[in-house]
C-alpha positions in Angstrom: 41.7 0.7 40.1 38.2 2.1 40.2 38.4 3.1 36.5 39.4 -0.5 35.6 36.5 -1.9 37.5 34.1 0.4 35.8 35.5 -0.6 32.4 35.1 -4.3 33.1 31.5 -3.7 34.2 30.8 -1.8 31.0 32.3 -4.5 28.9 30.3 -7.2 30.7 27.1 -5.2 30.4 27.6 -4.7 26.7 28.4 -8.4 26.2 25.2 -9.3 28.1 23.2 -6.9 26.0 24.6 -8.4 22.8 24.0 -11.9 24.0 20.5 -10.9 25.0 19.8 -9.5 21.6 21.2 -12.5 19.8 19.3 -14.8 22.1 16.1 -13.0 21.5 16.7 -13.0 17.8 17.3 -16.8 17.9 14.0 -17.3 19.8 12.1 -15.1 17.4 13.7 -17.1 14.5 12.6 -20.4 16.0 9.1 -19.1 16.3 8.6 -18.7 12.5 9.1 -21.0 9.5 8.7 -20.8 5.7 6.1 -23.2 4.2 6.5 -23.7 0.5 3.5 -23.6 -1.9 1.7 -26.9 -2.1 3.0 -28.2 1.2 2.1 -28.1 4.9 4.0 -28.3 8.2 2.8 -29.8 11.4 3.5 -28.0 14.7 3.8 -30.0 17.9 3.9 -28.7 21.5 6.0 -30.8 23.8 5.6 -33.7 21.4 1.8 -33.5 21.0 0.0 -32.3 17.9 -0.9 -28.6 18.1 -1.8 -27.3 14.5 -1.1 -27.6 10.8 0.5 -24.7 8.8 -0.7 -24.7 5.2 0.5 -22.9 2.1 -1.8 -23.8 -0.9 -3.5 -21.3 -3.0 -7.2 -21.6 -3.1 -7.4 -23.9 -0.2 -7.8 -23.9 3.6 -8.0 -26.2 6.6 -11.4 -27.2 7.9 -12.2 -27.9 11.6 -10.9 -31.4 11.2 -7.6 -30.3 9.7 -8.6 -31.5 6.2 -7.3 -29.5 3.2 -10.3 -28.3 1.4 -10.9 -26.0 -1.6 -12.3 -22.5 -0.9 -15.9 -21.9 -1.9 -16.5 -19.5 -4.8 -15.9 -16.0 -3.6 -14.4 -17.2 -0.3 -11.1 -15.6 0.8 -8.1 -17.4 2.3 -7.7 -17.2 6.1 -5.4 -14.4 7.1 -1.7 -15.3 7.4 1.7 -13.7 7.2 3.1 -12.7 3.8 4.1 -15.4 1.3 4.8 -18.7 3.0 6.0 -17.2 6.3 4.1 -18.8 9.2 4.1 -18.4 13.0 5.0 -21.7 14.8 4.5 -20.7 18.4 6.8 -20.2 21.3 10.1 -22.0 21.2 11.2 -24.3 22.8 7.7 -25.5 23.6 6.4 -25.4 20.1 8.4 -26.8 17.1 7.9 -28.1 13.6 7.5 -31.9 13.4 10.2 -33.8 11.5 10.3 -37.4 10.3 12.3 -39.8 8.2 10.5 -40.6 4.9 10.9 -43.7 2.7 9.0 -43.9 -0.5 9.1 -45.2 -4.1 9.3 -42.5 -6.8 8.0 -43.1 -10.3 10.5 -41.7 -12.8 9.5 -40.2 -16.2 11.0 -43.2 -18.1 8.7 -45.7 -16.3 11.3 -46.9 -13.8 10.6 -47.0 -10.1 13.3 -45.7 -7.7 13.5 -46.1 -3.9 14.0 -42.8 -2.1 14.8 -42.0 1.5 15.2 -38.6 3.2 15.8 -37.9 6.8 14.6 -35.0 8.9 11.8 -34.0 6.5 9.8 -31.1 8.0 7.0 -30.8 5.4 4.2 -32.8 3.8 3.1 -32.6 0.2 -0.6 -31.6 -0.2 -0.7 -31.7 -4.0 -0.8 -34.6 -6.5 2.2 -36.8 -6.6 2.9 -40.0 -8.5 4.3 -42.6 -6.2 5.6 -46.0 -7.3 4.6 -49.4 -6.0 6.0 -52.9 -6.5 4.1 -56.1 -5.8 6.6 -59.0 -6.0 5.9 -62.7 -6.4 2.2 -62.4 -7.2 1.0 -65.7 -8.4 -1.1 -65.8 -11.6 -3.8 -68.5 -12.4 -1.0 -70.8 -13.5 0.9 -70.3 -10.1 3.6 -68.3 -11.9 5.3 -65.7 -9.8 5.0 -62.3 -11.4 6.3 -58.8 -10.4 3.8 -56.1 -10.9 4.9 -52.5 -11.1 2.4 -49.7 -10.5 2.1 -46.0 -10.0 -0.4 -44.5 -7.5 -1.4 -40.9 -8.1 -2.4 -39.5 -4.8 -2.1 -36.6 -2.3 -2.2 -36.0 1.4 -5.5 -34.2 2.4 -5.0 -34.4 6.1 -1.3 -34.2 7.3 -2.3 -34.8 10.9 -4.0 -38.2 10.2 -1.2 -39.2 7.8 1.5 -38.8 10.4 -0.3 -39.5 13.7 -3.1 -42.0 12.8 -0.6 -44.6 11.4 3.1 -45.4 11.5 4.8 -44.7 8.2 1.9 -43.6 6.1 3.4 -44.6 2.8 3.9 -48.2 3.9 0.4 -48.4 5.2 -0.9 -46.9 2.0 0.6 -49.5 -0.3 -0.2 -52.3 2.1 -3.9 -51.6 1.6 -3.6 -51.6 -2.2 -1.3 -54.6 -2.6 -3.8 -57.4 -1.7 -6.1 -56.2 -4.5 -3.3 -56.4 -7.1 -2.5 -59.9 -6.0 -6.2 -60.9 -6.1 -6.7 -59.8 -9.7 -3.4 -61.3 -10.8 -4.4 -64.7 -9.4 -7.6 -64.7 -11.5 -5.8 -64.7 -14.9 -2.9 -66.2 -16.7 0.1 -64.0 -17.4 -0.4 -64.6 -21.2 -3.8 -62.8 -21.1 -3.2 -60.1 -18.4 -3.7 -56.7 -19.9 -2.3 -53.6 -18.1 -5.4 -51.4 -18.8 -7.9 -53.9 -17.7 -5.9 -54.8 -14.6 -5.5 -51.2 -13.4 -9.2 -50.4 -14.1 -10.3 -53.5 -12.2 -8.0 -52.7 -9.2 -9.3 -49.1 -8.9 -12.9 -50.2 -9.2 -12.5 -52.8 -6.5 -10.7 -50.4 -4.2 -13.6 -48.0 -4.6 -16.3 -50.7 -4.3 -14.8 -52.1 -1.1 -14.5 -48.7 0.5 -10.7 -48.7 0.6 -10.4 -45.3 -1.1 -12.8 -43.8 1.5 -10.9 -45.6 4.3 -7.6 -44.2 3.1 -9.0 -40.7 3.1 -10.9 -40.8 6.3 -8.4 -42.8 8.4 -5.1 -41.9 7.0 -5.7 -38.6 5.2 -4.6 -40.0 1.9 -6.6 -39.5 -1.3 -5.9 -42.1 -4.0 -6.7 -40.5 -7.4 -5.5 -43.1 -10.0 -3.9 -46.5 -10.3 -1.8 -47.4 -13.3 0.0 -50.6 -14.1 3.5 -49.8 -15.5 4.7 -53.3 -16.2 4.0 -57.0 -15.5 7.4 -58.8 -15.4 7.7 -62.6 -15.4 10.9 -64.3 -14.1 13.8 -64.4 -16.4 13.4 -68.1 -17.0 9.8 -67.5 -18.2 10.9 -64.7 -20.6 13.4 -67.1 -22.1 10.9 -69.9 -22.3 8.3 -67.7 -23.9 10.7 -66.5 -26.5 11.7 -70.1 -27.3 8.1 -71.2 -27.5 7.3 -68.2 -29.8 10.3 -69.1 -32.1 9.3 -72.8 -32.1 5.7 -71.9 -33.2 7.1 -69.7 -36.0 9.3 -72.6 -37.2 6.4 -75.0 -37.1 4.1 -72.6 -39.1 6.9 -72.0 -41.6 7.4 -75.8 -42.0 3.7 -76.3 -42.5 3.6 -73.6 -45.2 6.6 -75.2 -47.0 4.9 -78.6 -46.9 1.6 -77.3 -48.2 3.4 -75.6 -51.1 5.4 -78.7 -51.9 2.3 -81.0 -51.8 0.3 -78.6 -54.0 3.2 -78.2 -56.5 3.5 -81.9 -56.8 -0.2 -82.4 -57.4 -0.2 -79.7 -60.1 2.8 -81.4 -61.8 1.0 -84.7 -61.7 -2.1 -83.3 -63.4 0.0 -81.4 -66.0 2.0 -84.6 -66.7 -1.2 -86.7 -67.0 -3.0 -84.3 -69.3 -0.1 -82.8 -71.3 -1.3 -79.3 -70.4 1.4 -76.8 -69.5 1.5 -76.0 -65.8 1.2 -72.3 -66.5 -2.0 -72.8 -68.5 -3.3 -75.2 -65.9 -2.8 -72.5 -63.3 -4.6 -69.9 -65.4 -7.5 -72.3 -66.1 -8.1 -72.9 -62.4 -7.7 -69.3 -61.6 -10.3 -68.2 -64.2 -12.9 -70.9 -63.5 -12.1 -73.2 -60.5 -15.4 -75.0 -60.6 -15.2 -75.6 -64.3 -11.6 -76.8 -64.2 -12.4 -79.1 -61.3 -15.2 -80.6 -63.2 -13.0 -81.0 -66.3 -10.2 -82.7 -64.4 -12.5 -84.5 -61.9 -11.3 -88.0 -62.8 -7.6 -87.0 -62.4 -8.4 -85.3 -59.1 -10.1 -88.4 -57.8 -7.3 -90.6 -59.0 -4.7 -88.4 -57.2 -6.6 -88.1 -54.0 -4.7 -90.8 -52.3 -1.5 -88.8 -52.6 -3.0 -85.8 -50.8 -4.5 -87.9 -48.1 -1.0 -89.4 -47.4 0.2 -85.8 -46.9 -2.6 -85.2 -44.4 -1.3 -88.1 -42.4 2.2 -86.6 -42.6 1.2 -83.1 -41.5 -2.5 -82.8 -40.6 -1.9 -79.2 -39.3 -1.0 -77.7 -42.7 -3.6 -79.7 -44.6 -6.4 -79.8 -42.1 -8.5 -76.9 -43.6 -8.8 -78.9 -46.9 -10.3 -81.9 -45.3 -14.1 -81.8 -44.8 -17.1 -83.9 -44.1 -20.2 -83.6 -46.2 -22.3 -85.8 -48.5 -19.1 -87.4 -49.7 -16.7 -86.5 -47.0 -12.9 -86.7 -47.6 -10.5 -84.2 -49.1 -11.6 -80.9 -50.6 -9.3 -81.0 -53.6 -11.1 -78.1 -55.3 -10.4 -75.7 -52.4 -6.8 -76.9 -52.3 -6.1 -76.4 -56.0 -8.2 -73.2 -56.0 -5.9 -71.7 -53.3 -2.8 -73.0 -55.2 -3.7 -71.6 -58.5 -5.0 -68.3 -57.1 -1.6 -67.7 -55.5 -2.5 -68.6 -51.9 -0.2 -71.5 -51.6 2.4 -71.1 -54.4 4.1 -68.7 -56.6 5.1 -66.1 -53.9 1.5 -65.1 -53.3 -0.3 -64.8 -50.0 -0.1 -68.0 -47.9 -2.7 -69.2 -45.5 -1.6 -71.9 -43.1 -4.6 -72.4 -40.8 -8.4 -71.9 -40.9 -8.1 -69.0 -38.5 -6.0 -67.1 -41.1 -8.5 -67.5 -43.9 -10.9 -64.6 -44.6 -14.7 -65.0 -44.6 -14.7 -64.3 -48.3 -12.3 -67.1 -49.1 -14.1 -69.5 -46.8 -17.4 -68.7 -48.5 -15.8 -69.2 -51.9 -14.6 -72.7 -50.9 -17.9 -73.6 -49.4 -19.7 -72.8 -52.6 -17.3 -74.9 -54.6 -17.8 -77.8 -52.2 -21.6 -77.6 -52.4 -21.5 -77.4 -56.2 -19.0 -80.2 -56.5 -21.0 -82.5 -54.2 -24.2 -81.7 -56.0 -22.6 -82.7 -59.3 -21.2 -85.9 -57.9 -24.7 -86.8 -56.5 -26.2 -86.1 -60.0 -23.6 -88.4 -61.5 -24.5 -91.1 -59.0 -28.2 -90.8 -59.7 -27.6 -91.0 -63.4 -25.5 -94.2 -62.9 -28.2 -95.7 -60.8 -30.8 -94.9 -63.5 -28.5 -96.2 -66.2 
């Protein structure tokens, strides 16, 4: 009986020793943590902030817990090997954990919502976050969706987690009003991504928002980029329809101009007996001389062209001018026709905006010379 009691006591003693060793090992384990490079962990004691554990080469924490770069020749503060760091005495001291929701900018330009629970670290290196600003009204009161990326980093984990609730939401809420403000100043049709992002960043800097984010929330905003400006689907469809309609109108104007010019050329060829090919070559070689030669016929056929102006002023508008005589510039019209600008598969110009400075100068010279000749003829008639 005595031997059995001794055996039981020995077993109990051994078990207690094992439990004591395991318990001590567990406590020691809970007193240390691994901090990955480029991250930091916050230690709280009984729920209150105690310290920040940092693992970032070439950096240290200053007296206000800001992550700052080491001065040239300065050594890192002493710490355990690698990323091993001492937390404190468990269960009083522990690593702070939180649930994190953010928007990640993917490499293909898409933005993706992310959520992770029980996160125990904070990034202290550059990271590209995504941001959406929905139903931002432009100058035409059109609701647009603006997608941006915000390159930033946490420079003070304590401020980011304890000076504001959900630092990422607070971060984007300070930037969003500036996006909306600049969108309202312009129409969607003239908004440019580069100009918009530069204006937003400059305004954030000018109004002290970037400094505020750093000083109050421990967030450093490095860059703002506009990824996309997306109108509602109905506007995309309407814009496409408008673009197609404008192309159809321009194509119709070009067709009408060619038809009118070809008819006029045929009329002159029929009235003179000159082959249309030779007529074309004659105007191409010396437009002013040919215009003078066929001046009477051009004047006689002017009514036909002016009727076409009434039919389609858009296509013919650039050939109608006001000057000493006013009226239709037939020389410029035929000059374009026979030089291949309106017929024969050559380059076609539909509006004044499409004509080059050189072509406009050429037409202006012809106009001036033609008007001068008409004035001389009028003076001679008066004298006669």
